[in-house]
C-alpha positions in Angstrom: -1.9 -202.9 9.0 -2.2 -199.5 6.8 -5.1 -197.3 7.5 -6.8 -196.4 4.4 -7.8 -193.4 2.8 -11.4 -192.2 2.9 -11.8 -188.9 1.9 -13.5 -187.6 -1.5 -10.2 -187.3 -3.5 -9.3 -190.9 -2.2 -7.6 -193.0 -5.3 -8.7 -196.6 -5.2 -7.1 -198.9 -2.4 -4.9 -195.8 -1.4 -3.4 -195.6 2.0 -2.5 -192.7 4.7 0.9 -192.2 3.5 2.8 -188.8 3.4 6.5 -188.0 2.8 7.2 -184.8 5.2 10.4 -185.0 6.9 11.8 -187.9 4.6 13.9 -186.2 1.8 11.8 -187.2 -1.4 13.2 -190.6 -0.9 10.1 -192.8 0.8 7.3 -191.7 3.6 5.4 -192.6 6.4 2.6 -194.6 6.7 -0.6 -194.5 9.9 -0.9 -198.1 10.8 -3.3 -199.4 13.4 -3.1 -203.1 15.2 -4.0 -205.7 12.7 -7.0 -207.5 14.3 -10.9 -207.6 14.8 -10.6 -203.9 15.9 -12.7 -201.6 13.4 -10.1 -199.7 11.1 -10.3 -195.4 11.5 -12.2 -193.6 9.0 -9.0 -191.2 8.0 -8.6 -188.5 5.0 -6.9 -185.7 3.5 -8.6 -182.3 3.8 -7.8 -178.6 2.8 -5.6 -179.3 -0.3 -8.2 -177.8 -3.3 -5.9 -177.9 -6.4 -2.3 -176.8 -4.6 -4.7 -173.8 -2.6 -4.1 -175.3 0.8 -5.4 -173.2 3.6 -3.2 -172.0 6.9 -5.4 -173.7 9.1 -6.5 -177.6 9.6 -9.6 -178.1 7.7 -10.4 -181.3 9.5 -14.4 -182.0 9.4 -16.1 -181.6 12.8 -16.2 -185.4 13.7 -12.4 -185.5 13.1 -9.0 -184.8 14.7 -5.6 -184.0 13.1 -3.3 -186.7 13.2 -0.6 -184.7 10.7 -0.4 -182.5 7.8 1.9 -182.0 4.4 3.3 -178.9 2.8 4.4 -180.8 -0.2 1.5 -180.7 -3.0 0.6 -176.9 -1.5 1.9 -174.0 -3.9 3.7 -171.3 -2.2 2.3 -168.1 -0.9 5.0 -165.6 -0.1 8.2 -165.8 0.9 7.6 -169.0 3.8 5.3 -171.8 3.3 2.6 -171.5 5.7 0.3 -173.6 3.7 -0.8 -177.0 4.1 -3.1 -180.0 4.0 -4.1 -182.2 6.6 -4.5 -185.5 7.5 -7.5 -186.6 9.9 -9.8 -189.1 11.6 -12.3 -190.4 13.7 -11.8 -190.8 16.6 -14.7 -193.1 17.8 -12.4 -196.3 17.3 -9.6 -197.6 19.7 -6.8 -197.0 17.6 -7.3 -193.5 17.3 -9.4 -192.5 20.5 -6.1 -190.6 21.8 -5.7 -188.5 19.1 -8.9 -186.8 20.5 -7.3 -185.7 23.5 -4.9 -183.1 22.1 -5.2 -179.9 20.0 -2.7 -178.2 17.9 -2.7 -174.4 19.4 -2.2 -171.1 17.9 -0.9 -170.5 14.1 1.5 -168.7 12.4 1.9 -166.2 15.4 2.7 -169.9 17.0 4.5 -167.8 20.0 1.2 -165.3 20.8 0.2 -168.6 23.2 2.7 -169.1 25.7 1.9 -172.4 27.2 -1.3 -174.3 27.3 -4.2 -174.6 26.6 -5.0 -172.8 23.9 -7.0 -169.4 24.8 -9.0 -170.3 21.9 -9.6 -173.7 22.1 -10.3 -176.5 24.2 -9.8 -175.1 28.1 -9.5 -179.1 29.7 -6.2 -179.4 27.4 -4.0 -177.9 29.3 -0.7 -180.1 29.8 2.1 -179.1 26.7 3.1 -182.2 25.3 4.9 -181.2 22.9 6.1 -178.7 20.9 6.9 -177.9 16.8 8.0 -174.9 14.1 6.3 -176.9 11.9 3.1 -178.3 14.0 2.5 -181.6 13.1 4.7 -181.8 10.2 3.4 -179.1 7.6 3.1 -175.4 7.9 5.8 -173.4 9.3 5.3 -170.8 12.1 6.5 -167.0 12.0 10.0 -166.0 12.3 11.1 -165.3 16.1 10.8 -161.8 17.1 12.2 -159.5 19.6 10.2 -157.7 21.8 10.1 -154.6 19.2 8.1 -157.3 17.0 11.2 -157.4 14.4 12.3 -160.9 13.0 14.9 -162.5 14.6 17.5 -165.8 14.5 15.1 -168.4 15.6 11.9 -170.1 15.4 8.4 -170.3 16.8 6.2 -173.2 18.2 3.5 -174.7 18.0 2.0 -176.1 21.2 1.1 -179.6 21.1 -1.7 -179.2 24.2 -3.7 -182.6 25.4 -6.1 -183.5 28.5 -3.6 -186.3 30.2 -6.9 -187.0 33.3 -7.2 -190.1 32.2 -5.1 -192.5 32.6 -6.6 -194.9 31.0 -6.6 -192.8 27.8 -3.4 -190.2 27.0 -0.6 -189.4 25.6 2.6 -189.8 27.6 6.1 -189.4 27.8 6.6 -187.5 24.5 9.9 -187.1 23.4 12.1 -185.7 20.4 13.9 -188.6 18.5 16.7 -187.3 15.5 17.8 -190.4 14.8 15.5 -193.1 14.3 13.9 -194.1 11.3 15.7 -194.9 7.1 18.2 -192.5 5.4 17.9 -191.5 2.0 20.2 -192.8 -0.1 22.4 -189.4 -0.5 21.9 -187.7 3.2 23.0 -184.3 3.7 24.8 -182.7 5.9 22.8 -182.3 9.1 19.8 -184.5 8.1 17.5 -185.6 11.2 15.9 -188.7 10.3 12.0 -188.5 11.6 10.8 -191.9 12.7 9.8 -192.9 16.2 10.8 -196.1 18.2 8.5 -198.8 18.2 6.7 -198.1 21.3 5.9 -194.8 20.5 3.7 -192.9 18.4 4.7 -189.9 16.0 2.6 -186.7 16.9 4.8 -184.0 14.9 7.6 -183.6 12.7 9.4 -180.5 13.4 10.7 -179.4 10.0 12.6 -175.7 10.9 13.7 -176.3 14.4 17.2 -175.3 13.5 19.5 -178.3 14.2 17.2 -180.1 11.4 16.7 -177.0 9.1 20.4 -177.0 8.0 20.0 -179.9 6.0 16.7 -178.7 4.2 15.1 -182.0 4.4 14.4 -184.3 6.9 13.2 -183.6 10.5 12.8 -183.7 14.3 10.1 -186.6 15.3 8.3 -185.8 18.5 7.4 -189.8 19.6 5.1 -190.1 22.7 3.8 -193.5 24.4 0.0 -193.7 25.5 -2.2 -195.0 28.1 -5.1 -196.6 27.3 -7.5 -199.0 28.7 -10.8 -200.3 28.1 -13.1 -201.2 31.0 -16.1 -203.2 30.2 -18.0 -204.1 32.7 -19.0 -200.5 34.0 -21.7 -199.8 31.1 -24.5 -201.3 32.9 -24.2 -199.6 36.1 -23.5 -196.3 34.0 -26.5 -196.8 32.4 -28.3 -197.2 35.6 -27.1 -194.7 37.3 -27.9 -192.4 34.3 -31.4 -193.4 33.8 -31.8 -192.2 37.7 -29.8 -189.2 37.3 -32.3 -188.1 34.9 -35.6 -189.1 36.4 -34.1 -187.1 39.6 -33.4 -184.4 37.4 -36.8 -184.5 35.7 -38.8 -184.2 39.0 -36.6 -181.4 40.2 -33.8 -179.5 38.1 -30.1 -179.2 39.6 -27.6 -176.6 38.5 -23.7 -177.1 38.6 -22.4 -173.5 37.3 -25.5 -171.5 39.0 -23.2 -168.2 38.3 -23.9 -168.8 34.5 -27.8 -167.4 34.4 -28.2 -165.2 37.5 -29.1 -162.1 34.6 -31.4 -159.9 34.8 -34.3 -162.1 34.9 -32.9 -164.2 37.1 -31.5 -161.5 39.5 -31.9 -162.9 43.1 -33.3 -159.4 44.7 -33.6 -160.4 48.7 -34.3 -163.7 48.2 -36.9 -163.1 45.9 -36.6 -164.7 42.3 -38.4 -163.9 39.2 -40.5 -166.1 37.5 -38.2 -168.2 35.3 -37.6 -172.1 35.2 -34.3 -171.3 37.7 -36.0 -171.6 41.7 -34.1 -171.2 44.7 -33.8 -174.3 45.3 -31.9 -174.9 42.5 -29.2 -172.7 43.4 -29.0 -173.8 47.0 -28.4 -177.2 46.2 -26.0 -176.7 43.2 -22.8 -176.9 45.4 -24.2 -179.7 47.5 -24.5 -182.5 45.0 -21.1 -183.3 43.5 -22.5 -186.4 41.7 -24.4 -183.1 39.5 -21.3 -183.0 37.8 -20.9 -187.1 36.7 -24.3 -185.9 35.2 -23.8 -183.0 33.2 -20.3 -184.9 32.1 -22.0 -187.5 30.4 -24.7 -185.5 29.1 -21.6 -183.5 27.5 -20.3 -186.3 25.8 -23.5 -187.8 24.9 -24.1 -184.2 22.8 -20.8 -184.8 21.6 -21.3 -188.3 20.8 -17.8 -189.4 22.0 -19.5 -192.7 24.1 -18.9 -195.8 22.5 -21.8 -196.5 20.2 -23.7 -199.1 22.2 -24.0 -197.4 25.2 -24.8 -194.1 23.2 -27.5 -195.2 21.8 -28.7 -196.6 25.0 -28.1 -193.1 27.0 -29.8 -191.1 24.3 -33.0 -193.3 24.4 -33.0 -192.9 27.8 -32.8 -188.6 27.7 -35.1 -188.4 25.2 -37.8 -190.7 26.9 -37.3 -188.3 30.2 -37.4 -185.1 27.9 -39.7 -185.8 25.7 -42.8 -184.4 27.6 -41.7 -181.6 29.8 -38.9 -180.1 26.8 -39.8 -182.0 23.2 -37.1 -180.0 22.0 -34.2 -180.9 24.5 -34.7 -184.6 22.7 -30.8 -185.3 21.6 -31.9 -184.7 18.0 -32.0 -180.8 18.4 -29.3 -180.6 21.4 -26.9 -182.3 18.3 -28.5 -179.8 15.7 -27.8 -176.4 17.8 -24.3 -177.5 18.5 -23.6 -178.2 15.2 -25.1 -175.5 13.4 -25.6 -172.3 15.5 -21.6 -169.9 15.4 -22.6 -169.5 18.6 -22.2 -173.2 19.9 -20.7 -175.1 17.5 -16.8 -173.9 18.8 -18.2 -174.1 22.2 -17.1 -177.0 24.7 -19.9 -179.3 24.9 -19.8 -179.2 28.6 -21.0 -175.7 28.5 -23.9 -176.6 26.9 -25.0 -178.9 29.1 -24.9 -176.5 31.9 -27.3 -174.3 29.9 -29.9 -177.4 29.6 -29.4 -178.5 33.3 -29.5 -175.3 34.7 -32.1 -173.8 32.7 -34.3 -176.2 30.6 -37.4 -174.2 30.4 -35.3 -171.5 28.7 -33.3 -173.8 26.4 -36.6 -175.6 25.4 -37.6 -172.5 24.3 -34.9 -171.1 22.9 -34.1 -174.2 20.5 -37.9 -174.0 19.7 -37.7 -170.4 18.3 -34.5 -171.2 16.4 -37.1 -173.6 14.6 -39.8 -171.1 14.5 -42.2 -172.7 17.1 -43.5 -172.3 20.4 -42.5 -174.5 23.3 -45.4 -176.7 22.9 -44.9 -176.6 18.4 -46.9 -173.9 17.5 -45.7 -171.5 14.8 -44.0 -168.5 16.9 -46.1 -165.7 16.3 -43.1 -162.9 17.2 -39.7 -163.3 15.9 -36.8 -161.0 16.9 -34.1 -162.3 14.5 -34.5 -159.9 12.1 -31.9 -156.7 13.7 -33.3 -153.1 13.8 -30.5 -151.8 11.9 -27.9 -153.2 9.7 -24.4 -153.6 10.4 -23.5 -150.2 8.3 -26.1 -148.1 11.2 -28.7 -148.0 8.6 -31.8 -148.0 11.3 -35.8 -147.8 10.9 -37.6 -144.5 10.4 -37.3 -143.6 13.6 -35.3 -140.7 13.7 -33.2 -139.5 16.6 -34.4 -136.2 17.4 -32.2 -133.1 18.1 -29.3 -133.5 20.1 -28.6 -131.2 22.2 -30.7 -128.6 24.4 -30.7 -125.2 24.5 -29.3 -123.4 27.4 -30.9 -120.3 29.0 -29.0 -117.0 28.5 -26.5 -119.2 25.5 -28.6 -120.8 22.5 -27.5 -123.6 21.1 -26.2 -123.9 17.2 -25.2 -127.4 16.9 -26.2 -129.4 13.7 -29.6 -128.5 12.1 -32.6 -130.7 13.3 -32.8 -132.4 10.3 -28.5 -133.4 10.9 -29.6 -134.2 14.1 -31.9 -136.6 12.7 -29.6 -138.7 10.7 -26.4 -138.5 14.0 -26.9 -141.9 15.2 -26.5 -143.6 11.4 -23.8 -141.0 10.7 -21.8 -142.1 14.1 -22.2 -145.5 12.8 -21.1 -145.1 9.5 -18.1 -143.1 9.9 -14.8 -144.7 8.6 -12.9 -141.8 8.3 -12.4 -138.5 11.3 -15.1 -135.9 10.1 -14.2 -132.2 11.2 -16.6 -130.1 13.1 -17.4 -126.4 14.5 -19.0 -125.4 17.9 -20.6 -122.5 18.2 -21.8 -120.8 20.9 -23.1 -117.2 22.0 -22.4 -115.6 25.6 -25.2 -113.5 27.1 -24.6 -110.7 25.5 -24.4 -112.0 21.9 -21.1 -112.5 21.3 -20.2 -115.8 19.3 -17.5 -118.3 19.9 -16.3 -121.0 18.2 -14.0 -123.7 17.7 -13.1 -126.7 15.5 -12.6 -130.2 16.5 -12.0 -133.6 14.7 -14.2 -136.5 15.6 -12.1 -139.8 15.0 -13.2 -142.4 12.6 -13.3 -145.8 13.9 -13.4 -149.7 12.0 -16.2 -152.0 12.0 -16.1 -155.2 13.6 -14.9 -157.0 11.3 -11.1 -154.6 10.5 -10.8 -154.7 13.8 -7.1 -156.4 15.0 -7.8 -159.9 15.4 -4.3 -160.9 15.4 -3.1 -159.4 18.8 -6.5 -158.9 20.1 -9.0 -161.0 21.5 -12.8 -159.9 20.9 -15.4 -161.1 22.4 -19.0 -159.7 20.9 -21.7 -159.2 23.2 -25.2 -160.7 21.8 -28.3 -162.0 23.0 -28.6 -165.3 23.9 -32.0 -166.3 22.0 -32.2 -163.7 19.2 -35.1 -164.7 17.8 -37.1 -165.0 21.0 -38.3 -161.1 21.7 -39.0 -162.1 25.7 -35.5 -163.2 26.1 -33.6 -160.3 27.7 -30.7 -162.1 28.6 -27.1 -161.5 26.9 -24.4 -163.8 25.7 -20.7 -163.1 24.7 -19.3 -165.3 22.0 -16.0 -164.5 20.4 -15.9 -162.3 17.6 -15.7 -163.7 14.1 -14.7 -162.0 11.1 -18.4 -162.1 9.0 -20.4 -162.3 12.5 -23.9 -161.1 11.4 -25.7 -158.2 13.5 -22.8 -156.5 15.6 -21.0 -153.3 15.3 -18.4 -151.2 17.0 -19.7 -149.6 19.4 -18.4 -147.1 21.8 -18.6 -146.9 25.6 -18.9 -143.6 25.9 -21.5 -142.2 23.2 -19.7 -139.5 20.2 -22.8 -137.4 20.6 -22.1 -137.3 24.6 -18.5 -135.2 24.2 -20.7 -132.4 21.9 -23.6 -132.6 24.7 -20.4 -132.2 27.5 -19.2 -129.4 25.3 -22.6 -127.2 26.2 -22.7 -128.1 29.2 -19.9 -127.1 29.9 -19.8 -123.9 28.7 -23.7 -123.2 30.2 -22.5 -124.4 33.6 -25.4 -126.6 33.6 -26.6 -130.7 34.5 -28.9 -132.4 32.7 -31.3 -132.5 35.6 -31.1 -128.8 36.2 -29.5 -129.3 39.6 -27.0 -126.5 40.5 -23.5 -128.2 39.7 -20.7 -127.9 42.5 -18.4 -127.8 40.2 -19.8 -125.7 36.9 -18.1 -122.2 37.2 -15.8 -122.7 34.4 -15.0 -118.6 32.6 -15.3 -118.3 29.2 -11.7 -117.0 29.0 -10.8 -121.4 29.3 -12.8 -121.9 26.4 -11.7 -119.2 24.6 -7.9 -119.5 25.3 -7.3 -123.6 25.8 -6.9 -124.5 22.2 -4.5 -121.9 21.3 -2.1 -123.0 24.8 -2.4 -127.0 23.9 -1.5 -125.9 20.3 1.4 -123.3 21.6 3.2 -125.1 24.7 1.5 -128.7 24.8 1.5 -130.6 28.3 -0.7 -132.7 27.5 -0.1 -136.6 28.8 -0.3 -139.2 26.2 -3.4 -140.9 25.3 -2.9 -144.2 26.5 -4.5 -146.2 23.2 -2.6 -143.7 20.8 0.7 -142.6 22.5 1.5 -140.5 19.2 -1.3 -138.3 18.9 0.2 -135.0 19.5 -2.9 -132.5 18.8 -2.7 -130.1 21.3 -6.4 -129.2 20.5 -8.3 -130.1 23.6 -11.4 -131.5 22.2 -9.7 -133.3 19.6 -8.4 -135.3 22.4 -11.2 -136.0 23.9 -12.5 -137.3 20.9 -9.2 -139.5 20.4 -10.0 -140.9 24.2 -13.4 -142.1 22.9 -11.6 -144.4 20.3 -10.3 -144.3 16.9 -8.9 -146.5 13.9 -5.3 -146.5 16.3 -7.1 -146.2 19.7 -9.3 -149.3 19.4 -9.0 -151.5 22.8 -11.9 -149.9 24.7 -14.0 -150.6 21.9 -16.7 -153.3 22.6 -18.2 -155.6 19.3 -22.2 -155.4 20.3 -25.2 -156.5 18.8 -27.0 -154.1 16.6 -30.3 -153.6 18.7 -28.4 -152.7 21.7 -26.3 -150.4 19.6 -29.2 -149.1 18.0 -31.5 -148.5 21.5 -27.9 -147.1 23.6 -27.5 -144.3 20.5 -31.5 -143.5 20.8 -30.9 -143.0 24.9 -27.8 -141.5 25.1 -29.4 -138.5 23.2 -32.3 -138.1 25.8 -34.6 -139.3 23.4 -37.8 -141.9 23.2 -36.1 -145.1 21.9 -39.0 -145.2 19.5 -42.0 -142.0 18.7 -44.9 -142.3 21.2 -47.4 -140.4 19.1 -50.5 -141.4 18.9 -50.2 -141.7 14.8 -47.2 -143.0 14.9 -47.3 -145.7 17.5 -50.8 -146.8 15.9 -49.1 -147.2 12.7 -46.7 -149.3 14.2 -49.4 -151.7 16.2 -51.6 -152.2 13.3 -49.3 -155.0 11.8 -47.2 -157.4 13.3 -43.8 -156.4 11.7 -44.6 -153.0 13.8 -45.4 -154.5 17.0 -42.6 -157.5 16.6 -40.3 -154.1 15.9 -41.5 -152.8 19.0 -41.1 -156.1 20.7 -37.0 -155.6 19.8 -36.6 -152.3 21.3 -38.2 -152.9 24.3 -36.3 -156.1 24.9 -32.5 -154.4 24.1 -33.9 -151.5 26.3 -34.1 -153.9 29.2 -30.7 -155.4 28.6 -29.2 -151.8 28.3 -27.8 -151.9 31.8 -27.0 -155.5 31.9 -24.7 -154.6 29.1 -23.4 -151.3 30.5 -22.6 -153.7 33.8 -20.7 -156.0 31.6 -17.3 -156.8 33.2 -16.5 -160.1 32.6 -17.3 -162.7 30.3 -21.0 -164.5 31.1 -19.0 -167.4 32.3 -16.5 -167.6 34.2 -14.0 -169.5 32.0 -14.0 -166.6 29.5 -10.8 -165.3 29.2 -12.3 -161.8 28.1 -15.5 -161.0 27.9 -16.9 -157.6 26.4 -16.2 -155.3 29.8 -18.2 -152.8 28.8 -18.2 -151.2 32.5 -13.9 -151.7 32.5 -13.9 -150.2 29.0 -16.0 -147.4 29.5 -14.1 -147.0 33.0 -10.6 -146.6 31.3 -12.3 -143.8 28.8 -13.6 -141.8 31.7 -10.4 -142.1 33.3 -8.4 -141.2 29.9 -10.9 -137.6 29.3 -10.1 -137.2 33.2 -6.7 -136.6 32.9 -7.0 -134.6 29.5 -8.9 -132.2 31.3 -6.8 -132.2 34.2 -3.9 -131.3 31.7 -6.1 -128.7 30.6 -6.3 -127.3 34.3 -2.9 -127.2 34.9 -2.0 -125.3 31.3 -4.5 -122.9 31.9 -3.7 -121.6 35.7 -0.1 -121.7 34.6 -1.0 -118.7 31.9 -3.2 -117.1 33.8 -3.0 -118.0 37.5 -6.8 -118.5 37.7 -7.6 -122.7 38.8 -11.4 -124.3 36.7 -12.4 -127.4 37.6 -13.4 -128.7 34.3 -12.1 -132.8 35.6 -14.5 -132.7 38.2 -17.2 -131.0 36.4 -17.0 -133.8 33.9 -17.7 -136.3 36.5 -20.5 -134.5 37.7 -22.0 -133.6 34.8 -21.8 -137.4 33.8 -23.3 -139.2 36.9 -26.1 -136.4 36.4 -26.6 -137.2 32.7 -26.9 -141.1 33.2 -29.7 -140.9 36.3 -31.6 -138.7 33.3 -31.0 -141.6 30.9 -32.4 -144.2 33.3 -35.3 -141.8 34.0 -36.2 -141.5 30.2 -35.5 -145.1 29.4 -38.0 -145.9 32.7 -40.4 -143.4 31.5 -40.4 -144.9 28.1 -40.8 -148.2 29.1 -43.6 -147.8 31.6 -45.6 -145.7 28.3 -45.1 -148.3 25.3 -45.9 -151.3 27.8 -49.4 -149.5 28.3 -49.9 -148.7 25.1 -49.2 -152.3 24.0 -51.3 -153.5 26.6 -54.2 -151.3 26.1 -54.1 -152.3 22.4 -53.8 -156.3 22.7 -56.3 -156.1 25.6 -59.1 -157.7 24.0 -57.3 -159.7 20.8 -57.9 -163.3 21.4 -55.9 -164.6 18.7 -52.8 -166.3 19.6 -50.3 -163.4 18.8 -52.2 -161.8 20.7 -52.2 -163.7 24.1 -48.4 -164.2 23.4 -48.3 -160.4 23.1 -49.8 -159.8 26.7 -47.5 -162.2 28.0 -44.6 -160.7 27.2 -45.8 -157.4 28.1 -46.5 -159.1 31.6 -42.8 -161.0 31.6 -41.4 -157.3 30.6 -43.3 -155.9 33.6 -41.8 -158.5 35.8 -38.2 -157.7 34.6 -38.6 -154.0 35.4 -40.2 -154.4 38.9 -37.2 -157.5 39.8 -34.6 -154.6 38.7 -34.8 -151.1 37.9 -33.0 -149.0 35.3 -29.7 -148.0 36.2 -26.2 -147.1 34.7 -23.7 -148.1 36.6 -22.2 -145.0 37.6 -19.1 -146.4 40.5 -16.0 -145.7 38.5 -13.2 -146.1 39.8 -11.4 -142.7 38.9 -7.5 -142.5 41.3 -6.7 -138.7 40.0 -10.1 -137.8 41.6 -10.0 -140.2 44.8 -9.6 -136.7 46.7 -12.5 -135.2 45.5 -14.4 -133.7 47.9 -17.9 -134.1 46.3 -17.4 -137.8 46.2 -16.9 -137.4 49.8 -20.4 -136.0 50.1 -22.0 -138.8 48.2 -20.3 -141.5 50.5 
């Protein structure tokens, strides 16, 4: 029986039909068995009056069953725009389609196999591949290792989860000789039909053997395994009810690694005051039945169970959670999944993990999204408005003068007013800037050099075709006292994020001062600080005259002989972008201030009292505190927050890369200078020594500021009996607990192979 078309553009009595692969003489009709089974809800999407997209536009509750480019306006030299046939998978006839998805497009060979790195990780079986996907839209031409077009095509992958023997596609094969032919059949015409015992999943119109005729196409046809067991529903309901009641009494967790953030960090078997207990963690790996509970909850969130069963289980769940966790009823979980960009593309099992492992935090998070506290009051604080916009425009707190004055050699860096805007300036740089460094020796003689601060692109302009970008964000942006970080795949238009340099640009100029002065930030005597001024006088000329520098990995074509230009290039540029991190603007703002050894916000009496007089000002302080406490976790990110992330922000790893690039350039400079003046210098070793010392001073500054600002806020609100005052005092208490459990410390255990024989490292060990 033909399936009716039911989208908004359907005409009366229209059926699901398309002409792909038929040579203009007929078409394919989507049919389901006649009988009592409910017909699926299907439609065509993405036509847009001929302005078809280059992607599937199936609604979130539907899946792709076919595609067609015939009625799309041609864009460019290759048709890559198409409309998509989509169906709901809530009936017998279409359930199996929900076990599969199409891979990356139009750079189809960017995905080597299954699963799709950007898609569902459970769909790991490659059942078919087609140069035109399910029928419409053509992959890019084949390319060689140099990225040049070569004869041939790329293939889009059809990835499936075939683990359920009762619901899967199987035995997929290609066919070119099944089905009718046009009255006038061109030479090489491929027939696009399937045998009676198979279902068509793709029509390849571009494969070499079929593209010659310019019409027709090769069909990819699969068998299906499908079975329904109806006796299981009552036992499943009973088992689920027992599971949820046991979980309410004593929560268990299947994926404990998600939740070992700073707030839930185990220190000598001590756990902070979050809802995640030591018992919860210790039981996680012992209770295999918990996994089935997790999967069942995920299916409920995704609404993929049979309707009668789903309604019964939802009722059981809601009754169990409504008293202790009112914001975890299924209505709110589904709203979060559908509306929050952080969750709408995420596997529902990950969301179920968060619910079951830390219900208190998840309950509070959903409440805060609705502007409420967990008990239903209006949320008194709001941290959803970032400290800065994406262009780097921040609040009125200016950055104090970036560089201190060294004894005997007064600093002549940018003026005080200019330094106030340094952080904003760096956030906005979109083209290279020329700068000048000037210093005076003990005799008052001046020496200077010019250098170039490289430009960088904002997140939306970074290369997203060949690079997978993850963003470091707050798990719950609106909840001021939730310091937990999360990672999400960056998408164009993602709000409240910036491109961030793991090694701040302001630090490089500070290093120039330290290297010339031979001093450390702490005032300690350096082991490697005796670098002759003659080195600084000659090194730029030597580099420009003789070269001798190794390539910078992210920009091997960078040939500038100015050492300082090379070091700034190593920090990142519009060409050398791989070590950038996309991060929340609050983290970037706080990091920028601390990397100048400045207070995160002024603690001068008149300024902080002006803030505390208003709710807006207090909320802003709370945001600064949250971002400051979270910064060490951000600086220590090496993988995604979750095990199944392909690539996280990796701040620590990327900083390690930059440090190694800088060390290599400095060691090249050492060799260049020694070769011409027969004098050895150790500026590379001094750089690492200085950097570790500098970060120790950042740790001290952050700890000092946090301690002082929390005292000020506590004293200000100590007699405030309002709900807001009580809420602020609670947050101050939690922030102090965070600091007690995990001190502020930026990790400095870098791997620097070029300095492995450094005696300083041996002394430290």
